[in-house]
PDB file of N, CA, C and O in Angstrom, chain B, residues numbered from 101:
ATOM      1  N   MET B 101      68.532  60.961  21.341  1.00  0.00           N
ATOM      2  CA  MET B 101      67.910  59.680  21.019  1.00  0.00           C
ATOM      3  C   MET B 101      68.234  58.692  22.141  1.00  0.00           C
ATOM      4  O   MET B 101      69.384  58.575  22.564  1.00  0.00           O
ATOM      5  N   LYS B 102      67.224  57.997  22.610  1.00  0.00           N
ATOM      6  CA  LYS B 102      67.398  57.038  23.692  1.00  0.00           C
ATOM      7  C   LYS B 102      67.670  55.647  23.120  1.00  0.00           C
ATOM      8  O   LYS B 102      66.979  55.188  22.212  1.00  0.00           O
ATOM      9  N   ILE B 103      68.693  54.988  23.670  1.00  0.00           N
ATOM     10  CA  ILE B 103      69.134  53.684  23.176  1.00  0.00           C
ATOM     11  C   ILE B 103      69.013  52.658  24.300  1.00  0.00           C
ATOM     12  O   ILE B 103      69.426  52.904  25.433  1.00  0.00           O
ATOM     13  N   LEU B 104      68.440  51.508  23.965  1.00  0.00           N
ATOM     14  CA  LEU B 104      68.322  50.394  24.907  1.00  0.00           C
ATOM     15  C   LEU B 104      69.509  49.458  24.697  1.00  0.00           C
ATOM     16  O   LEU B 104      69.807  49.063  23.569  1.00  0.00           O
ATOM     17  N   VAL B 105      70.180  49.110  25.785  1.00  0.00           N
ATOM     18  CA  VAL B 105      71.310  48.184  25.735  1.00  0.00           C
ATOM     19  C   VAL B 105      70.951  46.988  26.611  1.00  0.00           C
ATOM     20  O   VAL B 105      70.801  47.120  27.825  1.00  0.00           O
ATOM     21  N   ARG B 106      70.814  45.801  25.975  1.00  0.00           N
ATOM     22  CA  ARG B 106      70.412  44.588  26.700  1.00  0.00           C
ATOM     23  C   ARG B 106      71.547  43.576  26.729  1.00  0.00           C
ATOM     24  O   ARG B 106      72.568  43.740  26.061  1.00  0.00           O
ATOM     25  N   ASN B 107      71.346  42.538  27.510  1.00  0.00           N
ATOM     26  CA  ASN B 107      72.281  41.421  27.632  1.00  0.00           C
ATOM     27  C   ASN B 107      73.639  41.863  28.187  1.00  0.00           C
ATOM     28  O   ASN B 107      74.683  41.335  27.802  1.00  0.00           O
ATOM     29  N   LEU B 108      73.604  42.840  29.099  1.00  0.00           N
ATOM     30  CA  LEU B 108      74.832  43.298  29.731  1.00  0.00           C
ATOM     31  C   LEU B 108      75.249  42.318  30.822  1.00  0.00           C
ATOM     32  O   LEU B 108      74.410  41.827  31.577  1.00  0.00           O
ATOM     33  N   GLU B 109      76.525  42.041  30.900  1.00  0.00           N
ATOM     34  CA  GLU B 109      77.072  41.277  32.012  1.00  0.00           C
ATOM     35  C   GLU B 109      76.733  42.076  33.276  1.00  0.00           C
ATOM     36  O   GLU B 109      76.856  43.301  33.280  1.00  0.00           O
ATOM     37  N   ARG B 110      76.319  41.412  34.322  1.00  0.00           N
ATOM     38  CA  ARG B 110      75.844  42.102  35.533  1.00  0.00           C
ATOM     39  C   ARG B 110      76.917  42.964  36.221  1.00  0.00           C
ATOM     40  O   ARG B 110      76.593  43.840  37.023  1.00  0.00           O
ATOM     41  N   SER B 111      78.180  42.712  35.903  1.00  0.00           N
ATOM     42  CA  SER B 111      79.253  43.485  36.536  1.00  0.00           C
ATOM     43  C   SER B 111      79.616  44.768  35.773  1.00  0.00           C
ATOM     44  O   SER B 111      80.458  45.539  36.236  1.00  0.00           O
ATOM     45  N   VAL B 112      78.996  45.006  34.615  1.00  0.00           N
ATOM     46  CA  VAL B 112      79.289  46.208  33.832  1.00  0.00           C
ATOM     47  C   VAL B 112      78.761  47.436  34.583  1.00  0.00           C
ATOM     48  O   VAL B 112      77.625  47.447  35.056  1.00  0.00           O
ATOM     49  N   THR B 113      79.610  48.472  34.682  1.00  0.00           N
ATOM     50  CA  THR B 113      79.230  49.694  35.394  1.00  0.00           C
ATOM     51  C   THR B 113      78.750  50.759  34.411  1.00  0.00           C
ATOM     52  O   THR B 113      78.942  50.644  33.201  1.00  0.00           O
ATOM     53  N   GLU B 114      78.122  51.797  34.959  1.00  0.00           N
ATOM     54  CA  GLU B 114      77.664  52.906  34.121  1.00  0.00           C
ATOM     55  C   GLU B 114      78.861  53.602  33.464  1.00  0.00           C
ATOM     56  O   GLU B 114      78.764  54.053  32.323  1.00  0.00           O
ATOM     57  N   ALA B 115      79.973  53.688  34.171  1.00  0.00           N
ATOM     58  CA  ALA B 115      81.179  54.320  33.611  1.00  0.00           C
ATOM     59  C   ALA B 115      81.694  53.520  32.410  1.00  0.00           C
ATOM     60  O   ALA B 115      82.118  54.104  31.413  1.00  0.00           O
ATOM     61  N   GLU B 116      81.660  52.193  32.503  1.00  0.00           N
ATOM     62  CA  GLU B 116      82.102  51.342  31.395  1.00  0.00           C
ATOM     63  C   GLU B 116      81.160  51.472  30.197  1.00  0.00           C
ATOM     64  O   GLU B 116      81.603  51.513  29.049  1.00  0.00           O
ATOM     65  N   LEU B 117      79.868  51.537  30.476  1.00  0.00           N
ATOM     66  CA  LEU B 117      78.885  51.695  29.405  1.00  0.00           C
ATOM     67  C   LEU B 117      79.069  53.058  28.726  1.00  0.00           C
ATOM     68  O   LEU B 117      79.010  53.169  27.501  1.00  0.00           O
ATOM     69  N   ASN B 118      79.288  54.068  29.531  1.00  0.00           N
ATOM     70  CA  ASN B 118      79.531  55.413  29.010  1.00  0.00           C
ATOM     71  C   ASN B 118      80.775  55.423  28.116  1.00  0.00           C
ATOM     72  O   ASN B 118      80.758  56.014  27.037  1.00  0.00           O
ATOM     73  N   ALA B 119      81.842  54.777  28.558  1.00  0.00           N
ATOM     74  CA  ALA B 119      83.088  54.726  27.794  1.00  0.00           C
ATOM     75  C   ALA B 119      82.905  53.980  26.472  1.00  0.00           C
ATOM     76  O   ALA B 119      83.572  54.290  25.485  1.00  0.00           O
ATOM     77  N   LEU B 120      82.013  53.009  26.453  1.00  0.00           N
ATOM     78  CA  LEU B 120      81.745  52.230  25.249  1.00  0.00           C
ATOM     79  C   LEU B 120      81.100  53.099  24.160  1.00  0.00           C
ATOM     80  O   LEU B 120      81.415  52.955  22.978  1.00  0.00           O
ATOM     81  N   PHE B 121      80.201  53.995  24.565  1.00  0.00           N
ATOM     82  CA  PHE B 121      79.473  54.835  23.616  1.00  0.00           C
ATOM     83  C   PHE B 121      80.174  56.158  23.300  1.00  0.00           C
ATOM     84  O   PHE B 121      79.899  56.767  22.266  1.00  0.00           O
ATOM     85  N   LYS B 122      81.065  56.602  24.166  1.00  0.00           N
ATOM     86  CA  LYS B 122      81.729  57.905  24.025  1.00  0.00           C
ATOM     87  C   LYS B 122      82.391  58.135  22.659  1.00  0.00           C
ATOM     88  O   LYS B 122      82.284  59.239  22.126  1.00  0.00           O
ATOM     89  N   PRO B 123      83.076  57.134  22.068  1.00  0.00           N
ATOM     90  CA  PRO B 123      83.715  57.382  20.761  1.00  0.00           C
ATOM     91  C   PRO B 123      82.740  57.728  19.636  1.00  0.00           C
ATOM     92  O   PRO B 123      83.158  58.221  18.589  1.00  0.00           O
ATOM     93  N   TYR B 124      81.451  57.477  19.839  1.00  0.00           N
ATOM     94  CA  TYR B 124      80.461  57.707  18.780  1.00  0.00           C
ATOM     95  C   TYR B 124      79.785  59.071  18.863  1.00  0.00           C
ATOM     96  O   TYR B 124      79.084  59.467  17.933  1.00  0.00           O
ATOM     97  N   GLY B 125      79.986  59.794  19.966  1.00  0.00           N
ATOM     98  CA  GLY B 125      79.392  61.120  20.074  1.00  0.00           C
ATOM     99  C   GLY B 125      79.064  61.512  21.502  1.00  0.00           C
ATOM    100  O   GLY B 125      79.397  60.814  22.460  1.00  0.00           O
ATOM    101  N   ALA B 126      78.398  62.657  21.611  1.00  0.00           N
ATOM    102  CA  ALA B 126      78.057  63.223  22.915  1.00  0.00           C
ATOM    103  C   ALA B 126      76.958  62.404  23.601  1.00  0.00           C
ATOM    104  O   ALA B 126      75.957  62.041  22.983  1.00  0.00           O
ATOM    105  N   ILE B 127      77.166  62.125  24.873  1.00  0.00           N
ATOM    106  CA  ILE B 127      76.211  61.343  25.657  1.00  0.00           C
ATOM    107  C   ILE B 127      75.535  62.258  26.669  1.00  0.00           C
ATOM    108  O   ILE B 127      76.192  62.958  27.439  1.00  0.00           O
ATOM    109  N   GLU B 128      74.208  62.235  26.647  1.00  0.00           N
ATOM    110  CA  GLU B 128      73.431  63.052  27.569  1.00  0.00           C
ATOM    111  C   GLU B 128      73.278  62.355  28.917  1.00  0.00           C
ATOM    112  O   GLU B 128      73.426  62.974  29.971  1.00  0.00           O
ATOM    113  N   SER B 129      72.979  61.051  28.866  1.00  0.00           N
ATOM    114  CA  SER B 129      72.845  60.288  30.104  1.00  0.00           C
ATOM    115  C   SER B 129      73.138  58.817  29.843  1.00  0.00           C
ATOM    116  O   SER B 129      73.058  58.336  28.712  1.00  0.00           O
ATOM    117  N   CYS B 130      73.479  58.118  30.922  1.00  0.00           N
ATOM    118  CA  CYS B 130      73.831  56.705  30.836  1.00  0.00           C
ATOM    119  C   CYS B 130      73.390  56.055  32.148  1.00  0.00           C
ATOM    120  O   CYS B 130      73.881  56.418  33.218  1.00  0.00           O
ATOM    121  N   VAL B 131      72.463  55.091  32.068  1.00  0.00           N
ATOM    122  CA  VAL B 131      71.911  54.477  33.274  1.00  0.00           C
ATOM    123  C   VAL B 131      71.832  52.965  33.110  1.00  0.00           C
ATOM    124  O   VAL B 131      71.362  52.468  32.087  1.00  0.00           O
ATOM    125  N   ILE B 132      72.293  52.242  34.117  1.00  0.00           N
ATOM    126  CA  ILE B 132      72.093  50.793  34.158  1.00  0.00           C
ATOM    127  C   ILE B 132      70.960  50.554  35.151  1.00  0.00           C
ATOM    128  O   ILE B 132      71.005  51.037  36.282  1.00  0.00           O
ATOM    129  N   VAL B 133      69.953  49.814  34.725  1.00  0.00           N
ATOM    130  CA  VAL B 133      68.782  49.550  35.568  1.00  0.00           C
ATOM    131  C   VAL B 133      69.161  48.536  36.638  1.00  0.00           C
ATOM    132  O   VAL B 133      69.743  47.491  36.347  1.00  0.00           O
ATOM    133  N   THR B 134      68.817  48.867  37.892  1.00  0.00           N
ATOM    134  CA  THR B 134      69.150  47.985  39.016  1.00  0.00           C
ATOM    135  C   THR B 134      67.891  47.552  39.754  1.00  0.00           C
ATOM    136  O   THR B 134      66.860  48.222  39.707  1.00  0.00           O
ATOM    137  N   ASP B 135      68.000  46.422  40.431  1.00  0.00           N
ATOM    138  CA  ASP B 135      66.908  45.906  41.249  1.00  0.00           C
ATOM    139  C   ASP B 135      66.780  46.800  42.480  1.00  0.00           C
ATOM    140  O   ASP B 135      67.778  47.091  43.140  1.00  0.00           O
ATOM    141  N   ALA B 136      65.576  47.233  42.791  1.00  0.00           N
ATOM    142  CA  ALA B 136      65.362  48.143  43.911  1.00  0.00           C
ATOM    143  C   ALA B 136      65.736  47.507  45.253  1.00  0.00           C
ATOM    144  O   ALA B 136      66.257  48.189  46.135  1.00  0.00           O
ATOM    145  N   ALA B 137      65.476  46.225  45.408  1.00  0.00           N
ATOM    146  CA  ALA B 137      65.733  45.552  46.686  1.00  0.00           C
ATOM    147  C   ALA B 137      67.217  45.251  46.896  1.00  0.00           C
ATOM    148  O   ALA B 137      67.746  45.467  47.986  1.00  0.00           O
ATOM    149  N   THR B 138      67.885  44.756  45.864  1.00  0.00           N
ATOM    150  CA  THR B 138      69.281  44.319  46.033  1.00  0.00           C
ATOM    151  C   THR B 138      70.304  45.335  45.539  1.00  0.00           C
ATOM    152  O   THR B 138      71.458  45.305  45.966  1.00  0.00           O
ATOM    153  N   GLY B 139      69.898  46.232  44.649  1.00  0.00           N
ATOM    154  CA  GLY B 139      70.822  47.206  44.093  1.00  0.00           C
ATOM    155  C   GLY B 139      71.709  46.625  42.991  1.00  0.00           C
ATOM    156  O   GLY B 139      72.600  47.309  42.488  1.00  0.00           O
ATOM    157  N   LYS B 140      71.469  45.366  42.615  1.00  0.00           N
ATOM    158  CA  LYS B 140      72.274  44.716  41.578  1.00  0.00           C
ATOM    159  C   LYS B 140      71.695  44.987  40.194  1.00  0.00           C
ATOM    160  O   LYS B 140      70.496  45.211  40.035  1.00  0.00           O
ATOM    161  N   SER B 141      72.572  44.961  39.206  1.00  0.00           N
ATOM    162  CA  SER B 141      72.179  45.205  37.822  1.00  0.00           C
ATOM    163  C   SER B 141      71.159  44.171  37.344  1.00  0.00           C
ATOM    164  O   SER B 141      71.232  42.995  37.700  1.00  0.00           O
ATOM    165  N   LYS B 142      70.212  44.633  36.534  1.00  0.00           N
ATOM    166  CA  LYS B 142      69.233  43.724  35.924  1.00  0.00           C
ATOM    167  C   LYS B 142      69.698  43.268  34.542  1.00  0.00           C
ATOM    168  O   LYS B 142      69.002  42.504  33.873  1.00  0.00           O
ATOM    169  N   GLY B 143      70.874  43.734  34.114  1.00  0.00           N
ATOM    170  CA  GLY B 143      71.431  43.282  32.844  1.00  0.00           C
ATOM    171  C   GLY B 143      71.041  44.113  31.635  1.00  0.00           C
ATOM    172  O   GLY B 143      71.257  43.700  30.496  1.00  0.00           O
ATOM    173  N   PHE B 144      70.462  45.290  31.881  1.00  0.00           N
ATOM    174  CA  PHE B 144      70.167  46.192  30.761  1.00  0.00           C
ATOM    175  C   PHE B 144      70.244  47.634  31.230  1.00  0.00           C
ATOM    176  O   PHE B 144      70.231  47.925  32.426  1.00  0.00           O
ATOM    177  N   GLY B 145      70.322  48.525  30.255  1.00  0.00           N
ATOM    178  CA  GLY B 145      70.408  49.937  30.591  1.00  0.00           C
ATOM    179  C   GLY B 145      70.028  50.810  29.416  1.00  0.00           C
ATOM    180  O   GLY B 145      69.646  50.320  28.354  1.00  0.00           O
ATOM    181  N   PHE B 146      70.139  52.114  29.621  1.00  0.00           N
ATOM    182  CA  PHE B 146      69.783  53.084  28.595  1.00  0.00           C
ATOM    183  C   PHE B 146      70.896  54.114  28.447  1.00  0.00           C
ATOM    184  O   PHE B 146      71.493  54.558  29.428  1.00  0.00           O
ATOM    185  N   VAL B 147      71.156  54.479  27.207  1.00  0.00           N
ATOM    186  CA  VAL B 147      72.100  55.550  26.906  1.00  0.00           C
ATOM    187  C   VAL B 147      71.346  56.566  26.073  1.00  0.00           C
ATOM    188  O   VAL B 147      70.683  56.208  25.099  1.00  0.00           O
ATOM    189  N   GLU B 148      71.443  57.826  26.450  1.00  0.00           N
ATOM    190  CA  GLU B 148      70.787  58.871  25.665  1.00  0.00           C
ATOM    191  C   GLU B 148      71.863  59.727  25.009  1.00  0.00           C
ATOM    192  O   GLU B 148      72.730  60.284  25.682  1.00  0.00           O
ATOM    193  N   MET B 149      71.791  59.821  23.684  1.00  0.00           N
ATOM    194  CA  MET B 149      72.763  60.603  22.926  1.00  0.00           C
ATOM    195  C   MET B 149      72.075  61.817  22.333  1.00  0.00           C
ATOM    196  O   MET B 149      70.918  61.744  21.919  1.00  0.00           O
ATOM    197  N   THR B 150      72.794  62.942  22.293  1.00  0.00           N
ATOM    198  CA  THR B 150      72.189  64.195  21.839  1.00  0.00           C
ATOM    199  C   THR B 150      71.965  64.242  20.332  1.00  0.00           C
ATOM    200  O   THR B 150      70.991  64.839  19.873  1.00  0.00           O
ATOM    201  N   ASN B 151      72.854  63.620  19.556  1.00  0.00           N
ATOM    202  CA  ASN B 151      72.757  63.671  18.098  1.00  0.00           C
ATOM    203  C   ASN B 151      72.217  62.335  17.565  1.00  0.00           C
ATOM    204  O   ASN B 151      72.867  61.303  17.732  1.00  0.00           O
ATOM    205  N   PRO B 152      71.025  62.338  16.919  1.00  0.00           N
ATOM    206  CA  PRO B 152      70.443  61.091  16.412  1.00  0.00           C
ATOM    207  C   PRO B 152      71.321  60.352  15.396  1.00  0.00           C
ATOM    208  O   PRO B 152      71.327  59.121  15.366  1.00  0.00           O
ATOM    209  N   ARG B 153      72.058  61.090  14.567  1.00  0.00           N
ATOM    210  CA  ARG B 153      72.931  60.437  13.578  1.00  0.00           C
ATOM    211  C   ARG B 153      74.056  59.670  14.274  1.00  0.00           C
ATOM    212  O   ARG B 153      74.399  58.558  13.872  1.00  0.00           O
ATOM    213  N   GLU B 154      74.625  60.272  15.321  1.00  0.00           N
ATOM    214  CA  GLU B 154      75.681  59.612  16.091  1.00  0.00           C
ATOM    215  C   GLU B 154      75.108  58.392  16.808  1.00  0.00           C
ATOM    216  O   GLU B 154      75.767  57.358  16.913  1.00  0.00           O
ATOM    217  N   ALA B 155      73.886  58.520  17.296  1.00  0.00           N
ATOM    218  CA  ALA B 155      73.239  57.406  18.003  1.00  0.00           C
ATOM    219  C   ALA B 155      73.045  56.216  17.062  1.00  0.00           C
ATOM    220  O   ALA B 155      73.278  55.073  17.455  1.00  0.00           O
ATOM    221  N   ILE B 156      72.625  56.474  15.838  1.00  0.00           N
ATOM    222  CA  ILE B 156      72.419  55.395  14.864  1.00  0.00           C
ATOM    223  C   ILE B 156      73.749  54.716  14.535  1.00  0.00           C
ATOM    224  O   ILE B 156      73.805  53.493  14.403  1.00  0.00           O
ATOM    225  N   LYS B 157      74.813  55.498  14.404  1.00  0.00           N
ATOM    226  CA  LYS B 157      76.140  54.921  14.169  1.00  0.00           C
ATOM    227  C   LYS B 157      76.550  54.017  15.329  1.00  0.00           C
ATOM    228  O   LYS B 157      77.084  52.929  15.115  1.00  0.00           O
ATOM    229  N   ALA B 158      76.300  54.468  16.551  1.00  0.00           N
ATOM    230  CA  ALA B 158      76.641  53.686  17.745  1.00  0.00           C
ATOM    231  C   ALA B 158      75.844  52.382  17.782  1.00  0.00           C
ATOM    232  O   ALA B 158      76.390  51.328  18.108  1.00  0.00           O
ATOM    233  N   ILE B 159      74.562  52.453  17.450  1.00  0.00           N
ATOM    234  CA  ILE B 159      73.703  51.258  17.444  1.00  0.00           C
ATOM    235  C   ILE B 159      74.245  50.235  16.447  1.00  0.00           C
ATOM    236  O   ILE B 159      74.388  49.056  16.769  1.00  0.00           O
ATOM    237  N   LYS B 160      74.543  50.695  15.245  1.00  0.00           N
ATOM    238  CA  LYS B 160      75.044  49.782  14.214  1.00  0.00           C
ATOM    239  C   LYS B 160      76.389  49.176  14.597  1.00  0.00           C
ATOM    240  O   LYS B 160      76.629  47.993  14.356  1.00  0.00           O
ATOM    241  N   ALA B 161      77.255  49.969  15.184  1.00  0.00           N
ATOM    242  CA  ALA B 161      78.595  49.493  15.529  1.00  0.00           C
ATOM    243  C   ALA B 161      78.606  48.574  16.748  1.00  0.00           C
ATOM    244  O   ALA B 161      79.397  47.632  16.802  1.00  0.00           O
ATOM    245  N   LEU B 162      77.738  48.836  17.726  1.00  0.00           N
ATOM    246  CA  LEU B 162      77.817  48.115  18.993  1.00  0.00           C
ATOM    247  C   LEU B 162      76.838  46.947  19.137  1.00  0.00           C
ATOM    248  O   LEU B 162      76.990  46.136  20.051  1.00  0.00           O
ATOM    249  N   ASN B 163      75.841  46.843  18.261  1.00  0.00           N
ATOM    250  CA  ASN B 163      74.916  45.713  18.355  1.00  0.00           C
ATOM    251  C   ASN B 163      75.693  44.415  18.127  1.00  0.00           C
ATOM    252  O   ASN B 163      76.405  44.281  17.131  1.00  0.00           O
ATOM    253  N   THR B 164      75.558  43.483  19.030  1.00  0.00           N
ATOM    254  CA  THR B 164      76.254  42.176  19.088  1.00  0.00           C
ATOM    255  C   THR B 164      77.730  42.290  19.487  1.00  0.00           C
ATOM    256  O   THR B 164      78.442  41.286  19.469  1.00  0.00           O
ATOM    257  N   PHE B 165      78.203  43.483  19.846  1.00  0.00           N
ATOM    258  CA  PHE B 165      79.579  43.672  20.317  1.00  0.00           C
ATOM    259  C   PHE B 165      79.750  42.933  21.643  1.00  0.00           C
ATOM    260  O   PHE B 165      78.854  42.954  22.486  1.00  0.00           O
ATOM    261  N   LYS B 166      80.889  42.284  21.826  1.00  0.00           N
ATOM    262  CA  LYS B 166      81.116  41.531  23.066  1.00  0.00           C
ATOM    263  C   LYS B 166      81.706  42.429  24.151  1.00  0.00           C
ATOM    264  O   LYS B 166      82.725  43.090  23.952  1.00  0.00           O
ATOM    265  N   VAL B 167      81.039  42.435  25.300  1.00  0.00           N
ATOM    266  CA  VAL B 167      81.499  43.175  26.469  1.00  0.00           C
ATOM    267  C   VAL B 167      81.589  42.179  27.620  1.00  0.00           C
ATOM    268  O   VAL B 167      80.580  41.615  28.042  1.00  0.00           O
ATOM    269  N   LYS B 168      82.785  41.969  28.117  1.00  0.00           N
ATOM    270  CA  LYS B 168      83.028  41.013  29.206  1.00  0.00           C
ATOM    271  C   LYS B 168      82.482  39.633  28.838  1.00  0.00           C
ATOM    272  O   LYS B 168      81.908  38.945  29.682  1.00  0.00           O
ATOM    273  N   GLY B 169      82.661  39.232  27.585  1.00  0.00           N
ATOM    274  CA  GLY B 169      82.273  37.910  27.131  1.00  0.00           C
ATOM    275  C   GLY B 169      80.842  37.745  26.661  1.00  0.00           C
ATOM    276  O   GLY B 169      80.492  36.709  26.095  1.00  0.00           O
ATOM    277  N   ALA B 170      80.011  38.748  26.885  1.00  0.00           N
ATOM    278  CA  ALA B 170      78.602  38.645  26.474  1.00  0.00           C
ATOM    279  C   ALA B 170      78.340  39.564  25.283  1.00  0.00           C
ATOM    280  O   ALA B 170      78.747  40.726  25.301  1.00  0.00           O
ATOM    281  N   GLY B 171      77.673  39.062  24.259  1.00  0.00           N
ATOM    282  CA  GLY B 171      77.295  39.878  23.104  1.00  0.00           C
ATOM    283  C   GLY B 171      76.112  40.738  23.463  1.00  0.00           C
ATOM    284  O   GLY B 171      75.018  40.223  23.691  1.00  0.00           O
ATOM    285  N   ILE B 172      76.312  42.055  23.518  1.00  0.00           N
ATOM    286  CA  ILE B 172      75.225  42.959  23.905  1.00  0.00           C
ATOM    287  C   ILE B 172      74.282  43.188  22.732  1.00  0.00           C
ATOM    288  O   ILE B 172      74.667  43.035  21.573  1.00  0.00           O
ATOM    289  N   ARG B 173      73.048  43.555  23.044  1.00  0.00           N
ATOM    290  CA  ARG B 173      72.044  43.888  22.028  1.00  0.00           C
ATOM    291  C   ARG B 173      71.749  45.382  22.184  1.00  0.00           C
ATOM    292  O   ARG B 173      71.426  45.850  23.276  1.00  0.00           O
ATOM    293  N   VAL B 174      71.863  46.112  21.093  1.00  0.00           N
ATOM    294  CA  VAL B 174      71.697  47.565  21.128  1.00  0.00           C
ATOM    295  C   VAL B 174      70.662  47.965  20.082  1.00  0.00           C
ATOM    296  O   VAL B 174      70.761  47.585  18.916  1.00  0.00           O
ATOM    297  N   LYS B 175      69.661  48.744  20.518  1.00  0.00           N
ATOM    298  CA  LYS B 175      68.652  49.242  19.580  1.00  0.00           C
ATOM    299  C   LYS B 175      68.030  50.521  20.119  1.00  0.00           C
ATOM    300  O   LYS B 175      68.188  50.856  21.293  1.00  0.00           O
ATOM    301  N   ALA B 176      67.330  51.220  19.258  1.00  0.00           N
ATOM    302  CA  ALA B 176      66.647  52.435  19.686  1.00  0.00           C
ATOM    303  C   ALA B 176      65.541  52.061  20.668  1.00  0.00           C
ATOM    304  O   ALA B 176      64.781  51.121  20.433  1.00  0.00           O
ATOM    305  N   ALA B 177      65.459  52.802  21.764  1.00  0.00           N
ATOM    306  CA  ALA B 177      64.410  52.550  22.767  1.00  0.00           C
ATOM    307  C   ALA B 177      63.075  53.007  22.200  1.00  0.00           C
ATOM    308  O   ALA B 177      62.994  54.017  21.501  1.00  0.00           O
ATOM    309  N   GLU B 178      62.029  52.248  22.510  1.00  0.00           N
ATOM    310  CA  GLU B 178      60.692  52.584  21.991  1.00  0.00           C
ATOM    311  C   GLU B 178      59.875  53.298  23.022  1.00  0.00           C
ATOM    312  O   GLU B 178      58.726  53.656  22.760  1.00  0.00           O
TER     313      GLU B 178
END
């Protein structure tokens, strides 16, 4: 299941995002979207989890969770 993570502090790394979701289950991929010209984070990313039930638990637990002072928004990607 693919999960959209928005409102990320621009300094959050893919490793940090991966570590945030790891306690909820197996992660297939973890990507922070970056600007092609500057290489800097655009403030959102995607996490893909193999088990949909684990993904739903992660969404419920992490939506509005504060990461580096910013409350992230987590939902299923459409």
